N, C-alpha and C positions, 0 to 999 in steps of 0.2 A: 213309601209313605210305608212305616212301622206301623203295625197294628196290634192291640192287646189282644192274647188268644180270646177273652170274654168279649172280643166285639162282637156288635149284632150281625147275623150273615140273612140273606134272601137270595133265594133261589128261585130264576125264571129258567123255565124249559123248555125252549122252541120243539111243536109238534114235529118239526123237521128240520134240517140238516142247514144250515148258512152258509153261503157261499164265502170265499177267502173274502172279498172285497164286499160285502154284507155284514160279516163279522168283524170288518176295520172300519166302515161306516158306524157300525153301531156301536163300537167301542170309543170311537171319538165324541161319539152323542150321549155316551154315559159317560166320559170324562167330563164333559163340559156339564153337564145335571152334577154330577157329586161334585166339581169345585165349586158350583154355586148353590151346593144343599144347605139349608139353611133349618134349624127349628126354634120359633118362637126369636127369631131376628139374631137366633146365635147361628155360626158358620160352624158346620157338620163337620169333623175328623171322618172323610168318607171315601171312598174309591170302587171300583167296579173293574170287572175285568170277563169277556166275554170268553169263554171255557169249551173247547175242544168242535167250536162252531157251532154249538147249540144251547150252552147254558149263559144265561146271564146273570151274574152275582153282584150283589150289592154288599159293602161292607161299611158299616159305621161303630167307628171305636167311640164309645160313650161315656169313655174317661174325663171329654172333652167339656159333651154336650150331650145329651141323649136325644136320640128320636123322638119327634113326638107323635101323637093321632096324625096331626094334619102334616109333619113331613113325611110320613109314611105314603100319606093320602096324595102329596105329589110325585113320592117315585111310581105309586102305581097309575098313574095318571100318564106316566113319562113312558111306561112299560104297556100301556093302553094305546099310545101314540105311536109306538114301536112299531107293535101290533099291526096297527092299518097301515102304515109305511112299507112294510117288508111282508105282507100280509101274510103271517105266522100266529099262533095259538101258543102264548106265555100262560094261559090260567087254567089249564086242561088238567088238574090234579091226575088223572086217571090216563094220563095218557104217561106209560111207566116206559122207562130210559136202561138199558143195558150193552153191554158191550157184548161184541161179536168177535174175537180176533182183534183187529185194529180198530174196529168199525164199530161206532155206537149207533144203535138204532133204539127209535120209539114205538109204543104198539097202542093202543088203547086196550082197557085191561080185560077184557074178552079175547082178543088175540094172544095177550099174553099169558093169559090162562091156558090156552091151547096148546103155547108153544110147552108148556109146562106137562101139559097133559102127555103130550108126545115125546117128551124128553129130551127136547132141542134148548129146552133154560133147565138148569138144576141147582140144586144147594149151590153149590160152587159159582154158578153164572155170578159172574160182577153187577150191581145195579146202581143205582143212583138213587142215593137218600136224600132226599129235596126236601126233607123238614130237619134236618140241620138246624140250628140256631144259634150256634157262637162260631167264630174263626178255627177253634179248636176242633169240636165238630167237622167242620169241614176238613179238615186238613186228617182227620181219623175215623170219621163213619159215614163220610159222603161217599166212596167208590168201595162198595165191600161186598162181600158174597151175600147173594140174597140169604142165606140162612141167618147172617148175620145182620139183617135190615129190619125194617118194621113189614116189609111186603111177606115178611113170613107167614106174619097174621092172618093174613089175605088168604096165604097160597100154599100154608107149612103142610096140610093134610092131602096135598096135591106131590110132593115132594117124595124122590125117591132115593134111597140110600145111594 
């Protein structure tokens, strides 16, 4: 399915890596949800992807029908059900993800900050900006060096050149 670059995006980050089988099961559940996702009885042009066995990404192309408060509530309910089913946390916004080699790790804010102070995370470390709101931003501003992300507002004074 083709989506407009202005399509809305919601990113939910699991607090731990999912197994391949869990990621596949969640992908199937999200496909089922997005296939029947509606707003005011209008079918949404929607899709979902589980990325890196850690991120659950929903996309809605609002050129056909816009996501309403009620439809967004439906998606949040689905995410909360997935949390329960898979014993994961998808709503901790201060569980920060970063790339270390081929691995994607996540830590609570305090531990992330400690790694910056220790020099193990730096301005060039790839982080995940889960605040992106459009498909275009997902493609260009989601996986970025820490220095180019909102993270720099919190941790910029700790970074060394």
